[in-house]
C-alpha positions in Angstrom: 72.1 130.6 120.4 73.3 133.7 118.4 74.1 133.5 114.7 77.7 134.2 115.5 77.8 131.2 117.9 76.1 128.9 115.4 78.7 129.9 112.7 81.6 129.4 115.2 80.2 126.0 116.2 79.9 125.0 112.5 83.4 126.2 111.8 84.8 124.1 114.7 82.9 121.0 113.6 84.1 121.3 110.1 87.7 121.5 111.2 87.2 118.4 113.3 85.6 116.6 110.4 88.4 117.5 108.0 91.1 116.4 110.4 89.3 113.0 110.6 89.0 112.7 106.8 92.4 113.8 105.5 94.4 110.9 106.9 92.0 108.6 104.9 92.8 110.1 101.5 95.8 109.9 99.3 97.5 111.0 96.1 97.8 108.5 93.1 100.4 108.9 90.4 102.3 106.6 88.0 105.6 105.0 88.9 107.3 107.3 86.5 106.1 110.9 86.8 107.3 111.6 83.3 104.3 109.8 82.0 101.8 112.2 80.5 99.1 111.1 83.0 99.1 113.5 86.0 98.3 112.8 89.6 94.9 111.7 90.8 93.4 111.1 94.2 92.1 108.1 96.2 90.7 107.1 99.5 91.0 104.1 101.8 88.1 101.6 101.4 89.5 98.8 103.5 92.4 98.1 105.8 94.7 97.6 102.7 92.5 98.8 99.8 92.2 102.1 98.0 89.4 103.3 95.7 90.3 105.7 92.9 89.2 106.4 89.3 90.1 104.0 86.5 91.3 107.0 84.4 94.0 107.7 87.0 95.8 104.5 86.1 98.3 104.4 83.3 96.8 103.0 80.1 96.8 99.2 80.2 98.5 99.2 83.6 99.0 95.9 85.3 102.0 97.2 87.1 102.3 99.0 90.4 101.1 102.5 91.2 102.7 105.0 93.6 100.6 106.3 96.4 101.4 109.1 98.9 99.8 110.3 102.1 101.0 112.9 104.6 101.2 110.3 107.3 102.6 107.2 105.5 104.7 108.9 102.9 105.1 107.1 99.5 104.4 103.5 99.0 103.5 101.1 96.1 100.2 99.6 95.4 99.0 97.1 92.8 95.9 97.2 90.7 93.3 94.9 92.3 90.6 95.6 89.8 89.3 98.3 87.4 86.1 99.1 85.5 86.3 101.6 82.7 82.5 101.8 82.4 82.0 103.3 85.8 85.5 104.7 86.0 86.2 103.0 89.3 89.4 101.1 90.3 90.7 99.4 93.4 94.3 99.3 94.5 95.9 96.9 97.0 98.8 97.9 99.3 100.7 95.0 101.0 101.9 95.3 104.5 100.0 98.5 105.5 96.9 99.0 107.6 94.6 101.9 106.8 91.8 103.6 108.7 89.1 103.4 106.0 86.1 105.5 105.2 82.6 104.1 105.4 80.4 104.3 102.4 77.0 105.7 103.1 73.9 103.5 102.5 71.5 106.4 101.9 71.8 108.3 98.6 72.9 111.9 98.4 70.2 114.6 98.7 70.0 117.9 97.0 71.1 120.7 99.3 73.1 118.6 101.7 76.6 119.9 102.7 79.6 118.0 101.4 83.4 118.1 101.2 85.5 117.2 98.1 88.9 116.0 99.2 91.9 115.4 97.0 95.1 116.6 95.3 94.0 119.2 92.7 96.4 120.8 90.1 99.5 119.0 91.1 101.1 117.1 94.0 102.0 120.3 95.8 98.3 120.7 96.6 97.9 117.4 98.4 95.1 117.2 101.1 93.1 120.0 99.7 89.5 120.4 100.7 86.6 122.3 99.1 83.2 122.9 100.7 79.8 123.0 99.0 76.5 121.4 98.6 75.0 118.6 96.5 73.5 120.8 93.7 72.0 118.1 91.4 71.3 114.4 91.1 70.9 112.0 88.2 73.2 113.9 85.8 74.5 112.1 82.7 78.1 112.9 82.0 80.1 111.6 79.0 83.8 110.7 79.3 85.5 108.8 76.5 83.3 106.0 75.3 81.2 105.9 78.4 78.2 107.7 79.8 78.1 108.0 83.5 74.5 107.5 84.8 73.1 109.0 87.9 76.1 111.3 88.6 76.0 113.6 91.6 76.5 117.3 90.8 78.2 119.5 93.4 79.5 123.1 93.6 82.4 121.9 95.8 85.4 122.6 93.5 86.6 119.6 91.6 89.7 120.4 89.6 92.1 118.2 87.6 93.8 115.9 90.1 90.7 115.7 92.4 89.4 112.7 90.5 89.2 109.6 92.6 89.0 111.5 95.8 86.0 111.2 98.1 82.9 113.4 98.3 82.1 113.3 102.0 79.0 114.2 104.0 79.0 116.0 107.3 79.3 112.7 109.2 82.5 111.8 107.4 80.9 109.1 105.2 81.5 108.8 101.5 78.6 109.8 99.3 80.5 109.8 96.0 83.8 109.5 94.2 84.8 112.7 92.4 85.6 112.1 88.7 85.1 115.3 86.7 84.7 119.0 86.7 82.9 120.9 84.0 85.3 123.1 82.1 84.8 126.9 82.4 84.1 128.7 79.2 86.4 131.6 79.9 89.0 130.2 82.3 88.8 129.6 86.0 86.4 127.2 87.5 82.9 126.5 86.4 81.7 125.7 89.9 80.2 122.4 88.6 81.7 119.1 89.6 80.6 115.5 89.3 80.9 112.4 91.5 80.0 108.7 91.1 77.3 108.0 93.7 77.8 105.7 96.6 75.1 103.4 95.2 77.4 102.6 92.3 80.5 102.2 94.6 78.6 99.7 96.7 77.7 97.7 93.6 81.0 97.8 91.7 83.9 97.9 94.3 83.1 94.5 95.9 83.0 92.9 92.5 86.4 94.4 91.6 87.8 93.1 94.8 86.6 89.6 94.2 86.9 89.3 90.4 89.2 92.1 89.2 86.6 93.2 86.7 82.9 93.7 86.2 80.8 91.2 84.2 77.5 92.6 82.8 74.4 91.1 81.2 72.4 92.5 78.3 68.9 91.8 77.0 69.7 93.3 73.6 67.8 96.6 73.7 68.5 100.3 73.7 66.4 102.4 76.0 65.6 106.0 76.8 63.9 107.8 79.7 60.3 108.8 79.4 57.8 110.5 81.6 54.4 109.0 81.9 51.2 110.5 83.2 49.6 108.5 86.0 46.8 108.9 88.4 49.3 110.1 91.0 51.2 112.5 88.7 54.2 112.1 86.4 56.1 108.9 86.6 59.6 108.2 85.1 60.0 105.0 83.1 62.2 103.5 80.4 61.1 103.0 76.8 62.7 100.6 74.3 64.0 102.5 71.3 65.9 99.7 69.6 65.8 95.8 69.7 68.9 94.1 68.4 67.5 90.6 68.4 64.6 90.0 65.9 63.4 87.0 68.0 63.1 89.1 71.2 59.8 89.3 73.0 60.4 93.0 73.3 59.4 95.6 70.6 60.4 99.1 69.9 58.1 101.4 71.9 57.6 99.1 74.8 57.7 100.8 78.2 59.4 98.7 80.9 57.4 98.8 84.2 59.3 96.1 86.2 61.9 93.3 86.0 61.3 90.2 88.0 58.8 92.1 90.1 61.0 95.0 90.8 59.7 98.4 89.6 62.0 100.2 87.2 62.0 104.0 87.1 65.7 104.8 86.4 68.2 103.5 83.9 70.6 102.5 86.7 68.0 100.3 88.3 67.9 98.2 85.2 71.7 98.2 84.8 72.3 97.0 88.4 69.9 94.0 87.7 71.8 93.1 84.6 74.8 92.0 86.6 77.1 89.0 86.7 74.4 86.8 88.3 71.9 87.6 85.5 74.1 86.1 82.7 72.5 83.0 81.3 69.1 83.5 83.0 65.6 84.4 81.9 64.1 87.6 83.2 60.4 88.4 83.4 59.5 92.0 82.3 56.2 93.7 82.9 55.8 96.1 80.0 53.2 98.5 78.7 52.5 98.1 75.0 49.8 100.0 73.0 48.0 100.8 76.3 48.0 97.2 77.5 50.2 95.7 80.3 51.9 92.5 79.4 54.5 90.1 80.9 57.3 88.8 78.6 60.3 86.7 79.2 63.7 87.6 77.8 67.1 86.0 78.0 70.1 87.8 79.5 73.5 87.0 77.9 77.0 88.2 78.6 77.6 91.8 77.5 80.8 92.1 75.4 83.2 94.6 77.0 83.7 98.0 75.3 87.1 98.9 73.9 89.3 100.6 76.4 90.1 104.3 76.2 93.5 105.8 77.0 92.9 107.5 80.4 95.1 110.4 79.3 92.5 111.3 76.8 89.9 111.8 79.7 89.8 115.1 81.6 88.7 116.1 85.1 
């Protein structure tokens, strides 16, 4: 097949993919457009559920949100649950039946093609699509009081208003939720956007649907990533840099190897273990301390919620 034929086939397949995805996305905006919060984007997660960003919701909102799609027009949705720490929120629409996206099980891979879908720079740009690749993984992005772990980086354009929209792979599955674009230094677009990975979506959204919020546990430590030399090469681990409880079995400088038998290499692996079910339980950690490998037991307690941040102070 000639290069021209391959490009023509790719072009046709992209058009088909986009036509399938656009009806599953929507625009999110406050009931009163005069509010200083602009529009955001969202996507259908279930037959009557919408996933978007927490910072798209009016500050302290328990009221209804307006949603618009090209096929269904405007309708109201209520807040089912929200989590400022991951910047995810779920909306519920009564009396409607959506054709939802599926969330991909496999994590995004550097270099794979992707589409960012949403409503950038105002409602007049609803159902906009940008095309790019996954250009980085594991990025740490700060917004408000929160640090987003394991963020996907993409060169598919993500402008203000795209936040909450899906980052989609070539099969039409969601691999991330767009939430921020790096600002350009001299105007225009920086070409760097960020998305919440599907791994986080699969962990957080079901809890928001069931409980309305996310409960987390803590073992009273601060950690940092560290690279260790091993026989097989360089290995990523987490090191304890601060212990808040003087009676803890952990000490500053300990390197966490595993929790309850599960190897820990990334911060989010530890965070997902410290979930609602961990509160009030004892965890067994395998650690490396002064060259020796030890096992210690620590208690997990409920983590107090952080103070909320006005979403209008966050930026895409």
